[in-house]
N, C-alpha and C positions, 0 to 999 in steps of 0.2 A: 347550033349551040344550045347547051342545056340552059334551062330557065335560071338556075342559080348563077350561072356564069354571066348570063345576059344582065341580070339584076346587079351583080357585082360591078360589071363594066359601067352601067349607068350611074351607080352610086359613087364609084371612083371619079367619074367624069364630072359629077355634080357636086363634089365636095368643095367647100369654100372656107376660107378663113373668116372669123376666128375659130370655126368649127361647127359647120352645119351643112346639110345637104339641100341645095336649092331644088325646088320641085321640078323646074324646067330651066335649062340654061338660057333659053331665049324668051319664053313667055313669063316665067315666074322666077327671076333670079334672086329674090330676097328670101328671108327666113319666115315661114309661116308657122303659127303655133301648133295646130293639130297635125299638120304635115310632119313637123319635126318629131313629134311624139311617136308617130307611126314609123318614121325613118329610124328612130332609136331602136325600135323593136326589130327592124330589118337588119340593122347593123349587127345586133346581137346574133341574129340567125346566121349572118355571114361570118360570124366568129371574131368580130372586131368590137370588143366591149369598150375599148378606149374611146372610139368614136361614138359608140352608143351613149356613153355617159356624157361626153363633151357636148353632143348635140342636145341632149335633154337639158343639161345645165344652161346652155345658151338660150333656151326658151325663156328663161327668167331674167335675161339681161336688162330688159326695160321695165321690170316689175317695180311698182310703187312700194317703197319701203314702209309706208305708213298703212295703206289700205290692203295691200296684197294684190291689187289689180295687175293682170298680165296682158300686155298689148298683143294683138294678133299678128303683127308684122314688124320685123326689125330690118331696117335699111342699112345693113352693114356696108361700110365703104362709101356711102353717099347719104349722110344723115339729112341733107336738105331735100332729098327726093320726096315729093308729095307733102312737104312740111306745111305748105300753105293750106292744102286740102284738110289735113288732120289737125292743124293748129298746134303742132309740136314737132320738134326735131328728132329724127332717128327712129321713131316708132309711131305706130298708129294710135288712135285714141279709143279703140274698141277692142273687145276680146274675141274669143272663139271657143268652141267646145274644149273643155279642160282635160284633154286626154292624158295629161301628165299623171293623173292618179293611177290609171290603169298601167301606164308605162312603168312607173316606179314599182308597182306591185309585181308586174311580170318580170322585170329585171331582178328584183330582189328574190323572187321565188326561184329564179334560175341560178342564184348564187352570185350575181353581179354585185360588186361593192358600190352601192349608190351613196354618195356623200350625204352626210347629215344636212348640209346646207341645202341640197337639192330637195330633200324630203320636207324640210321646213318651208321652202319656197312653194312647193306644191300644196302644202297644208294652208299656207296663207292665201294662195290663189283661190282655192276652193272656199275658204272662209269668206273672202270678199263677195263671191257670188251668193253664197248661202245666207250671209248675215247683213250685207249692205245694199244689195240690189233691191229695187222696189218689187213688191209682190203684187200679183193680180188678185181679183176678188176670190178666186178659188185657192189662193195661197201658193201659186206657182211663181217662179222667178221670171220677171219680164226681161226681154232682150233690149239692149240700147239701140240696136240696129239689126235689120235682117241678116247682114253679113256675119253677125256673131254666130249664127246657127251653122254656117258653112254652106247652107243650101240657098245660094244667092237668088236664083230666079224661080224658085219653087212656086207651083200654083197656090201654095198656102199663103202667099203674099198678095194675091191678086186683088183682094178687097182694099188694099192700101193704095191702089192706083186705079186708073181708068179700066173699065171692062168693056170688051175683052182685052186680054193681055196684049200690049204693044211694047216690044223690046226698047225702042227709043224713049218712050214715055217712062217706062220703069227705070231705065238707066238714069234719067234725069231726076226721078223721084228718089232714087237711092242716094244720089249726091246731096239732095236737099235734106234728107234725113240725118246726114252727118251733122248738119248745122243746127238741128233741133235737139241734139243730145244735151241732157242735163248732167253737169259734172259737180262733184263735191269740191271742197276747198283745196284738195290735193291735185285736182284735175282728173280724178277717176270717174268713169261713166257710171251713173247710178240709175238713170231712167231716160225716157224719151216720150214726151207728151204727144208726139205725132206717131208713135209706134208702141202703144201700150199692150203689146202682144206677149203672151207667155207661151212660147213654142213648146209643144209636147216633146218633140225630139231633143231640143236643147236641154230641157229640164231632165229628161231621161239620162243624158250624158253627164250632167252635173251630179245627179244621184248615183249613177253607176261609178263614176270616178271617185266620188267621195267615199262610197262604201269600200271600194277597192283599196284606196289609200288608207282609210281608217283601220281596216283589218290588217294591212301590211305593217303599220307603225304602232298598232295597239292603241288607237285613239277612239275610245268608246263614244265620246261626244260627237265626233265626226260621223261615225256609223249611225248613231241615233238621228242626226240631222238628215242624213241620206235616206233613212227609212221613213222619216216623217214626210219628206218630199215625195217619196215613192207612194205613200198612202194617199197623198193628194192626187197624184197622177192616175191612180186606178179609178178614181171617180170621173175621169175624163173619157173613159171607154164608151163608145157608141155601139150598141148591139146591132143597129141597122146597117151602119157603115163599116163595121168591123175594123175600126181604127180608134186611135186616141185623138181627141179634139183639142186644139189650142184654146187658151182662155184669153179673154179680152174682146176688143171690138170686132175681131174677125170670126168669132166663135160661131156666129149664125151664117157666115158666108164662107170665104175661102179657107178659114181655119178648120173646116170640116173635110176639105179635099183629101182624097185617099192618096197619100204620098208615102214613099218608103221610109223617109226619115222619121215619120211619126211612129212607125213600127219599132223604132229603137226602144220604145218603152218596154218592149218584151225583155229587155235586159234587167228590169227592176220591178215590174209590176208584181205584187205579192199574190195576185189572183191568177192561178195556173190556167184557168179556163180562158182568160184573156190572152195569155201568152201563147197557148197552143193554137187558138183560133188565128192569131196573127202569124205565127210561124207556118201554119198550113198554107197560107196564101202565097208564101214565097216561091212555092213550086207549082202552084195552080196556074195553068196556062190561060185561064180566064181572069186571073187576078194580076199577080206580079210575075209569075213564073216565065222564065225565058231560057233558051238553050245556053246562054252565056251569063246567066245570073238574074237576080230579081230586077225588074224594071223600076226606075225611080218614081214612076207614077202608075197607079192602077190602070189597067187597060180599059176599064169601064168609064174612066173619067174623060170628059170631052176635051180636056187639055192634053191628053196623052200624045206625045210626039217623041218617038224613040231615038231620034237623032239630035234633038234640040236640048242644049245645055239646061240641066235641072228640070226638064219638062218630060223626061221619060227614059233617058239612057240608064244603063247599069253603071254603078260606081264601085271601085275596088274597096274604098274604106267602109262603105255601108255594107257591102257583102261580107267583109271581114267581121264587122261588129255583129251582124246578124248570124254569122257562123258561130261567134262566141255565144250569142244568146241561145242558139239551138243546142250547142254543145252542153251548156250549163243547165238547160231545161230537159236534158236527157232525151233529145230528139236526134239520134244519130242519123236517121234517114234524111232529115232536113239538112243537118250539118254536112253530111257527105255530098249531097246534091249541090249545095251552095258553094262548098269548098272546091269541088271538082270544076264547077262552072267558072269560078274565079281563076283557077289555074289555066284552064283552056282559053279564057278570054285574054288573060295577060299575054299568053303566047301568041295567039292569032292576031291580036290587035297591035302587037309590037310595043307593049307596055304603055299604052296611051292613057290619058287622063280619065276617060270614060269611054263607053262603047254602046253600040246598039245591042240590046239584050237578045235579039233573035239572030242577028248575023255576025256579031262580034266585030263589026266594022268600027274602027277607032274614031274617036272625036277628041277635040281639045288638043292639049300639048302632047307631043310625041318625041321622045318618051317622057313619062312623068314618074318621078321617083316613088310616090306612094303605092304605085301598082306592084312594087316589090312585096307588098303584103301577101301576095299569092304564095310566097315561100312559107308563110306561117301556117297555111291551111293544108299543105301537101301531106 
C-alpha cells in the first residue's frame, strides 16, 4: 500500500468527535496540542481542509479566555479522566510547544480559509507564553513542567533527579513536579520553583511559531517579540558542544547534553554559522546521523540509547521540523537526506511513534498519527 493511503487509513481510523485525530487509538486516545497541529497539516496534505481546520480549532477548546493559556491535553468524552492529577476537569494544567503558529501560517499560505477566531486564539496563546511566563536570568521562557517541551525523558532533565537516570525515579519526580507548579489567579501555569529551566528547544519553538504567525497575520509586535527571543537564544550556543544550552539550574549539568530537540534553535537563530554547524550534525554518523533519520541524542553522549524513549530514537516531528530548518537555511543537501530518511522510516516502521535511527525498528505506539508528517517532506 502506498504511504499516503496508509496514512489516510490511520487518520480515518483515529478521527474522533468533536473533531480531532487521536495520536493512538489504544495508548493515546485523547487530543494533544502539538500532535493536533501536526495532524492539521497532514489532513491538508490528504485533501481534507474541513478536518484540518476543525482539528486546529479544537486545540483551543480549553484555552483560558483571560490569559490565553492553552492546555496540552483535552479529555474529550471523559472530563473526569486524570482530573485529580491535574487539578481540573477536562483539560491538563500545562501547555506544550505552540505549533499552532506554524500551522496557521502553512494553511493560510496554501489558501485554506482559517477562521479569524482561530488566528486570534493562536495569537493569545503565544502572547501568554511570551508575556506572562516567568523568564530565566538569560531572558528565556521557563517551562512549568518538563512535559511542556514534549521531550519527556530527555537527558536534558537528568539534573532534576537522581543520577544516573532511573526511569522509575524520574516518573515519580515528574508527578511531583505537577504539584509544584505556580498558577496565576485564573489557574494558568506561570512558573515552577522546582523546575526553573528555560529549555532551548521549547524557546526555539515559541519564537518560531510566533514569527510564523506574526508574519501571517501582519502582527509586527509579535514578530518583534519572536526576534527578541531569538536574539537571546543565540547567546546560548556552545562552540565546544555544538549545541544550544538550556538556562537555569541545569545549565552547568544536563542542560548541556547534546540532544536533538536543542537543535531546533536552528529554526530561529540569526547567526548562520550556528545554524549550519547544527544542521551538519544531522547527517554526521558520528553525531546524530542515522539511516532512518537524526538520532534523538548525540551518539557521543553516554546516555545515548537508540531504542529507549527520548534517550536516542529518531522522532518524526523533530525530523519534520529540522527538515523545515534545513529547507529555509538553503541546505537542500540536509533537507533531502532528512526528508528521505523520514519517509523510509515511516514506511519500514509501520508509522510508529518513534524508531531506531539505524535499523528503523519501531517503538512506542503503532501506528501513531503524527508520523503522517512524512507526507509533507516527500
